[in-house]
C-alpha positions in Angstrom: 14.3 -4.0 119.9 15.6 -4.7 117.0 12.3 -3.6 115.0 10.9 -0.3 116.1 7.4 0.4 114.3 7.8 4.0 115.5 10.5 4.1 112.4 8.0 3.3 109.5 7.6 6.3 108.0 4.2 5.9 106.1 2.7 3.7 108.7 3.7 6.5 111.2 2.0 9.8 109.0 -1.1 7.8 108.9 -3.9 8.6 111.7 -5.8 6.3 114.4 -8.3 4.1 112.2 -11.2 5.9 113.8 -13.8 3.3 112.6 -11.9 0.9 114.4 -13.4 1.5 117.9 -16.9 1.0 116.3 -16.0 -2.1 114.7 -15.1 -3.6 118.0 -17.9 -2.6 119.3 -19.5 -4.0 116.8 -17.9 -8.0 117.1 -18.1 -7.7 120.9 -22.0 -7.3 120.9 -22.4 -9.9 118.1 -20.3 -12.7 120.0 -22.7 -12.0 123.0 -25.4 -13.1 120.6 -26.9 -9.7 119.8 -28.3 -9.1 116.4 -26.7 -6.1 115.0 -28.0 -4.0 111.9 -24.7 -3.1 110.3 -25.1 -0.2 108.3 -21.6 1.3 108.7 -19.4 -0.2 105.7 -20.4 0.2 102.1 -20.1 -2.9 101.8 -22.6 -4.6 98.9 -24.7 -7.0 100.3 -26.5 -8.1 97.3 -25.1 -10.8 94.6 -23.2 -10.1 91.3 -26.0 -10.4 88.2 -25.9 -14.6 87.5 -25.0 -13.9 83.9 -21.6 -12.4 85.0 -20.9 -15.1 87.7 -21.9 -17.7 84.5 -18.7 -16.1 82.6 -16.5 -16.2 85.4 -17.1 -20.0 85.9 -16.8 -20.8 82.2 -13.7 -19.0 81.6 -11.8 -20.1 85.0 -12.0 -23.6 83.1 -10.3 -23.1 81.1 -6.4 -23.7 81.5 -4.9 -21.0 79.0 -6.6 -18.3 81.4 -4.4 -19.3 84.7 -1.2 -17.9 83.7 -0.3 -14.1 84.6 -2.2 -11.5 82.7 -1.5 -8.0 81.6 -1.0 -4.9 85.0 -2.9 -2.6 82.3 -6.3 -4.9 81.3 -6.6 -7.3 78.6 -7.1 -5.6 75.2 -10.6 -6.3 74.7 -11.3 -5.3 78.4 -10.0 -1.8 77.7 -12.6 -1.6 74.4 -15.4 -3.0 76.5 -14.5 0.2 78.9 -14.3 2.7 75.7 -17.4 1.3 74.5 -19.3 1.8 78.3 -17.8 5.6 78.2 -19.5 6.3 74.4 -22.6 4.4 75.1 -23.0 5.9 78.4 -21.4 10.0 78.1 -20.9 9.9 74.4 -17.2 10.4 75.4 -14.6 8.6 73.0 -11.4 7.1 74.3 -8.5 5.8 73.1 -8.4 1.5 74.7 -4.5 1.4 74.2 -3.3 5.5 75.5 -6.3 6.5 77.6 -7.2 3.5 79.5 -5.9 1.3 82.5 -7.4 -1.6 84.2 -6.5 -1.7 88.0 -8.0 -3.6 90.9 -10.6 -1.8 92.3 -10.4 2.4 92.2 -8.7 2.1 95.7 -5.7 0.8 94.0 -5.9 3.0 90.9 -5.8 6.1 93.3 -3.3 4.8 95.4 -0.6 3.9 93.0 -1.4 6.7 90.7 -0.6 9.2 93.5 2.8 7.7 93.9 3.5 7.8 90.0 3.0 11.5 89.8 3.1 12.7 93.3 6.8 14.5 94.7 7.6 14.8 98.6 6.6 18.1 99.1 3.5 18.5 96.3 0.5 19.8 97.4 -3.0 17.9 96.9 -6.2 19.9 96.9 -8.9 17.2 99.1 -12.3 18.3 99.8 -13.6 17.4 103.3 -14.9 15.3 104.5 -13.6 12.5 101.9 -13.2 9.1 101.2 -10.1 8.4 103.0 -8.3 6.9 99.8 -8.8 10.1 98.4 -6.9 11.8 101.6 -4.6 8.9 102.4 -3.2 8.3 98.7 -1.5 12.0 99.1 -0.2 10.9 102.4 1.6 7.4 101.9 2.8 9.4 98.4 5.0 11.4 100.9 3.0 14.7 99.7 1.0 17.4 101.2 -2.2 17.1 101.8 -4.8 20.2 101.9 -7.9 19.8 102.2 -11.2 22.8 101.0 -14.1 22.0 102.8 -16.8 21.0 100.4 -19.7 22.8 101.7 -22.8 22.5 99.0 -20.3 20.9 96.5 -21.0 23.6 94.1 -19.8 27.6 93.0 -19.1 27.9 97.2 -16.4 25.1 96.8 -15.2 26.8 93.6 -14.6 29.8 95.2 -12.9 28.1 98.0 -9.9 26.4 95.8 -10.0 29.8 94.0 -8.8 32.1 97.5 -6.5 28.7 98.3 -4.8 28.7 95.2 -3.8 32.7 96.1 -2.7 31.7 99.2 -1.0 28.6 99.3 3.0 27.4 98.4 3.5 26.1 97.0 1.0 25.5 94.0 -1.5 22.9 94.4 -0.3 19.9 91.4 -3.2 17.9 92.1 -7.4 18.0 92.7 -9.4 15.0 94.3 -12.9 15.2 93.4 -15.7 13.0 93.7 -19.4 12.7 92.7 -21.5 11.4 93.4 -19.8 12.3 96.6 -18.7 9.8 99.2 -19.8 10.4 101.9 -21.9 13.3 101.6 -24.3 11.8 98.6 -24.1 15.2 97.5 -24.4 15.5 93.5 -22.9 17.7 91.0 -24.1 18.4 87.0 -21.7 19.3 83.8 -22.3 23.1 84.9 -19.9 22.2 88.5 -17.1 20.4 86.5 -17.0 23.0 83.6 -15.9 25.6 86.1 -13.9 23.2 87.6 -11.9 21.8 84.4 -11.3 25.7 83.9 -10.0 26.2 87.5 -7.4 23.3 86.9 -6.4 24.1 82.9 -5.8 28.0 84.1 -3.8 26.9 87.0 -2.0 24.0 85.6 -3.0 21.5 88.3 -3.5 17.6 87.6 -7.8 16.7 88.5 -8.5 13.2 89.2 -12.7 12.1 89.6 -13.5 9.2 91.3 -17.3 8.2 89.5 -17.6 4.9 91.6 -21.0 6.0 92.0 -22.2 6.3 88.6 -25.0 4.2 88.4 -26.0 4.6 91.6 -28.3 7.3 91.0 -32.0 8.2 92.1 -35.1 10.5 90.9 -34.1 10.5 87.6 -30.8 11.9 88.3 -28.1 10.8 85.9 -24.2 11.7 87.1 -22.2 13.3 84.7 -18.4 12.2 83.6 -15.6 15.2 83.7 -14.7 13.3 80.4 -17.8 15.2 78.7 -15.9 18.7 79.2 -14.2 20.0 76.7 -10.7 20.0 77.4 -10.5 17.7 80.4 -8.3 15.3 79.1 -5.7 17.8 79.0 -5.4 17.6 82.7 -7.9 15.0 84.2 -8.1 11.3 84.6 -11.4 9.7 86.2 -11.9 6.3 87.9 -14.4 4.1 87.3 -15.6 0.8 89.4 -17.8 -1.8 89.0 -17.9 -2.8 92.7 -21.1 -0.9 93.2 -22.6 -0.8 89.9 -23.0 -4.5 89.5 -22.4 -5.6 93.0 -18.9 -7.1 92.7 -16.9 -5.3 95.4 -14.9 -8.6 96.3 -14.0 -8.7 92.6 -11.5 -5.5 92.8 -12.1 -4.6 89.1 -11.8 -0.7 88.3 -10.3 1.8 85.6 -8.0 5.1 85.2 -9.4 7.0 82.1 -8.5 10.3 80.3 -4.8 11.8 80.0 -2.7 9.6 78.2 0.3 10.8 79.9 -1.3 10.1 83.3 -2.7 6.9 82.4 0.8 5.7 80.8 2.0 6.8 84.5 -0.2 4.8 86.0 0.9 1.6 83.5 4.4 2.2 84.3 4.4 1.7 88.2 1.8 -0.8 87.6 3.9 -3.1 85.3 6.3 -3.0 88.1 4.2 -3.9 91.1 0.9 -6.5 89.2 0.3 -8.9 86.4 -3.1 -7.6 86.9 -6.5 -9.1 87.4 -6.9 -13.3 87.7 -7.7 -13.0 83.4 -11.2 -14.9 84.6 -12.5 -11.8 86.7 -11.6 -9.7 83.5 -13.1 -11.6 80.7 -16.5 -12.0 83.2 -16.3 -8.1 83.6 -16.1 -7.5 80.1 -19.8 -8.8 79.8 -20.9 -6.6 83.0 -19.7 -3.1 80.9 -21.7 -5.3 77.6 -25.3 -5.5 79.9 -27.9 -4.0 79.3 -28.7 -0.9 81.4 -31.5 -2.7 83.0 -29.0 -4.7 85.0 -27.4 -1.4 86.9 -30.9 0.3 87.0 -32.5 -2.6 88.5 -29.8 -2.7 91.6 -30.2 1.3 91.8 -34.0 0.5 92.3 -33.1 -1.6 95.0 -30.9 1.0 96.5 -33.8 3.7 95.8 -36.2 1.4 98.2 -33.8 1.2 101.1 -33.0 5.1 101.0 -36.9 5.4 101.4 -37.2 3.4 103.5 -34.1 4.7 105.5 -35.2 8.6 105.5 -39.1 8.2 106.2 -38.6 5.8 108.9 -36.2 8.1 110.8 -38.3 11.0 109.9 -40.8 9.2 111.9 -38.6 8.8 115.1 -38.0 12.7 114.3 -34.9 12.9 112.9 -35.1 14.3 109.9 -32.3 14.0 106.9 -31.9 14.9 103.0 -32.9 12.4 101.3 -29.9 11.3 99.2 -30.2 11.6 94.8 -26.9 9.2 94.6 -24.6 6.3 96.0 -25.4 4.0 98.9 -25.4 6.2 101.5 -27.3 8.7 103.6 -25.7 11.4 105.6 -27.3 12.2 108.6 -26.6 15.6 111.4 -26.2 14.0 114.3 -30.0 15.3 116.2 -29.3 18.4 118.6 -29.8 16.5 121.9 -26.7 14.5 121.2 -24.8 17.1 119.8 -22.0 16.6 122.7 -21.6 12.8 122.2 -19.5 13.8 118.9 -20.2 11.7 116.0 -17.8 8.9 117.1 -19.5 9.0 120.6 -23.0 9.1 118.9 -22.3 6.3 117.0 -21.4 4.1 120.3 -24.6 4.9 121.6 -26.4 4.0 118.5 -25.0 0.5 118.7 -25.6 0.0 121.7 -28.7 1.3 122.4 -30.4 0.8 119.1 -28.4 -1.9 117.8 -27.4 -0.3 114.9 -24.4 -0.2 113.6 -23.1 3.8 111.3 -20.0 4.9 110.2 -18.9 8.0 112.2 -18.4 11.2 110.5 -14.9 12.2 111.9 -13.6 9.3 109.9 -14.4 11.3 106.9 -11.9 14.1 107.8 -12.5 17.4 110.2 -15.6 18.7 108.5 -17.3 14.9 109.4 -17.7 15.9 112.4 -21.2 16.2 114.2 -22.7 14.0 111.4 -22.9 9.9 110.7 -23.2 8.2 107.3 -25.6 5.2 107.1 -24.5 2.8 104.2 -28.0 1.6 102.3 -26.5 -2.5 102.8 -28.9 -4.3 104.4 -32.7 -5.0 103.1 -35.8 -2.9 103.8 -37.3 -5.0 106.6 -33.8 -5.0 108.3 -33.8 -1.0 107.4 -37.8 -0.7 109.4 -35.9 -2.6 112.8 -32.9 -0.1 112.6 -35.2 2.6 112.3 -37.9 1.3 114.9 -34.5 0.6 117.2 -33.8 4.1 116.4 -37.1 5.9 117.4 -37.4 3.5 120.9 -33.8 5.0 121.6 -34.4 8.7 121.6 -37.6 7.7 123.2 -36.2 6.0 126.4 -33.6 8.8 126.1 -35.9 12.0 126.0 -36.8 10.6 129.3 
């Protein structure tokens, strides 16, 4: 055999794609004509606000915008991001040295890891985790060490402090993500103060993914790591327009913070891409300059869906924590189904209730015993989903 995939070093380091099994079963069911309520992937079903789309169409009509752009993002876009941080968090950022636009947060996270990590570097990542947080480390040939997230508060900081004393070589990076995907846990500035202090004391790069900054409920407001004095000395933060403005397919994100880390990302991107299609960047300026009511309306839709899901599951006898942020709900598998495991239970839900969810084991070993619901169906469909689950429980009990 001329080409041997077993020699593809980085591909071989990746585990089997757990979500693939559920996806294949879902597609097979749909080919049979079954109506599957898909609450698996966190793929927003709502459209981008029209004023943003209108700007895209206007900019796309101008030939000058069809040329190569700038890999780190045009200056007006970076200024808009700086203005957003100042309005939202009272944080000042230099658009020239402290902001880089990325093709979504995933691309930025992966390329930052590639830029700053070397083979053997140790990186702490909470478990469970969004896969790119772990596998950007793996694909960079660094050494992934997962730390159980637990309640995401002082308990997690204590685990970090114990781990740093026992692991060699010393960790080079810590990755955090709040509001958290997949567990929907939230945090506060007091936690970030401790995380920044821990990283400063131990000389660790801190990377925070703030993808769900605007999807918050019940009056909760997600903090930024950049609000902590001294954070810029060791930290960068990623923000994305995907969920906040229903722009997932547009692939617009940002890395902000420490100038040396931002510059490392800018430099490696300059070898790999020419940036986003310029009309997308221009329309993204309009998004960032939009009044807060735009993101608040989107968040309110997710909150109503959350309420419908949580109450519907409760009626079925499945009580789960009510999330205060993200577009997800993290649900412990009901006791009678424990033996199935998260993948087996996800398959069972698909077959018997016609509801697709993400098995928790796809988010790391501490995700076992849970499934994740994505709030990407309307309230009516969510009501159908919980009714189907209720009927499945009733039949299984028999």
